Every structure is written in C-alpha cells, then in structure tokens.
N, C-alpha and C positions, 0 to 999 in steps of 0.2 A: 485614711481609709475608714477608720472606725467612725469618724465624724460624718463622713459621707453616708454611711449606712444609717446613722441616727437621723440625719437630715431627710433621707428618703423615707424612713419610717414615719417621721413627723409629718411630712408633706402628704404621704398616702393616708394617714389617719385623719388629717384635716379634710382632704378631698372626700374620703368616704363618709365623714361626718356631714359634710355639705350635701352630698348626694342623698343621704338618709333624710336630712332635714328638708330637702327639696321634695322628696317623695311624700313626706308627711304634710306638706303645705296644702291646705284645703283650697279648692277652687271657690270663687264666689258663686252663690246660687244662680241658676239660670234666670235670665230676665223673661218678661212676658213674651217678647219677640223671639227669643231663643227657644222658649218652650213650645212655640207654635211649630217650629221645625222638628224639635225633639219628640213632640207628641206624634207628628206624622211618622217619624222614623220608628218609634216604639209600636204604634198601631199596625204598621206594615210588618214588622218583625214578629209581632204577636198575633197576627190575623187568624181568626177562627175560620174565615171563609176562603182564604187563599190556599192553594195546594202546597204541601210541604216543599215540592220542587220550586214553586214560585218564591216562597219565603227564602229558601236556600240561595236562589239566584239573586234575590234582593240583598241578602247578607253578603254575598260575594261581591256584588257591585259596591256595597258600602266599604269593603276592604280596599278596593281599588280607588274609590273616590276620596276616602279620607286617609289612606295609607296606614290602616290599622296593623299593629303587630298581631301575632297569634293570640297573645294575652288580651289585647284590646278587643279583638274580634270575639273572644270568649266572653268578655264582660258584656258586650252588646247582646250576644246570643242568650246569655243567662238572664239579663234584664228582660229580654223578649219572652223567655219561658215563664218568668214570674208574672209578666203582664198577661200572658196567654191564660195562665191559671186564673188570674183575677177576672179577666174578661169572661171566661167560661162560667165562673161562679155568678157573676153579675147577670149574664144572659139567662142562666137557670133561674135565678131569683126573679128576674123580670118576667120570664115566661110563666112562672108559678103565680105571680101577682096578677097577670093579665088573663090567665086561663078562664075561659067561660064568661068573661065580662064584656058587656057592650058599652058600659059607661064607667068612668073612674070616679071614685069618691075623693074628697079632699085628702083623706088619709093615704089613699093609693098614690095620689099625685105627690104628696110629701115623701112617700117611700121611694118613688122613682127619682125624685130630686136628690134624695140621700144616696141612692145607688150611683147616680151620675157624679155626685161630689166625691164619692169613694173612688170611682174610676179616675177622675181628674187628680185627686191627691196621690194615687198610685203613680200616675204619669209624672207628676212633679218629683216625687221621691226617687223614682227610677232614673229620671233624666239627670238629677243632681248626683245620684250614685254613679252613673256613667261618667259624668264630668270629673268626679273625684277619683275615679279608678283608672283613667287613661292619662297619658302624658299631657303636660301643659300644652304642647304643640297640637296634639290631637284634640284636646278640649277646645282650643281656639278654632280649629277647623270645624268642629261640630257646632260651635256657636255662630259661625259666619253665615250660614244659609238663612237663619232667622233674621239677621240684620239686613241681609240683601233683600229678602222678601218685604220687610217692613219699609225699607227705603223705596222700593218699587211701588208699593201701595200708597205711600205718602207723597209721591210725585204729583 
C-alpha cells in the first residue's frame, strides 16, 4: 500500500509538471495570413465606431465560433480594450495633425505613416499575445481562418 501511494504521488507530480510545461510552451508567431484574420478580429473587438452592444454581440459570437473558455474570452476582450485605447490615441493624433490643413507636407505624411506602423505593430503584438494566452487548441482554431482565406484567394 505504501508503494502504491508513492507511485501515485510520483505519477501525479510528473503529470502536473508536464501540464505546467505545456502551459509555458510559447506558440509560434502568427504568420502573415493568420495576422490578416487576427487583425480583422482585433479591429472589430476594438472598434471605436461600433456600438458597445454590437461589439459585445461580436465577442459572444467569437465564444461560440472558437469555443473560448471564460478565461480565453477575457484574454480577447482585454486585447480589444488595449487596441481600443491605442486606436483612440492614434485617431486623436491624426485629427490633430490634419486639423485645418488642406495639403500635407512630407513631414505630415511621414508622421501618418509612423502612426499607421504603430497601429500595425500593436495588432501584431496583441495577436501574438492572444495566441500565447489561449490553449493550443484554441490557438489552432484562431489561426485557421487566415489559412482558409489565403487558400481561397490563391485559387
């Protein structure tokens, strides 16, 4: 009986160690095709122009579509809130830059390009953050639409 108890403790510690190791395994970064869909997802969750009810309905649809757990849904929601803050700041910067101008200088154009790059970098960062914060199965499900769209376009 004593050996049985030791065997159970050994097996459970090995299993919990494997689970912890699996949870810490990072996902590969999103590919360009995957980012196209994840960009769409983030911009819809973070939309400044959609009503809060429409965004909530979209998030609920994502839960059903991808089978998110409560924690995974919270990860996507949090990423959307971060993206929303970034979009609001970028919109404000763009409006301030364009205020009262009828033509843009090369400096203005460079500034707008920089703001665009900032938005895209935030999308890449948040998309990869989502992929690394959800289960491997959910990450695979989130990657799939980008591959499906790319395959359809390349036909």
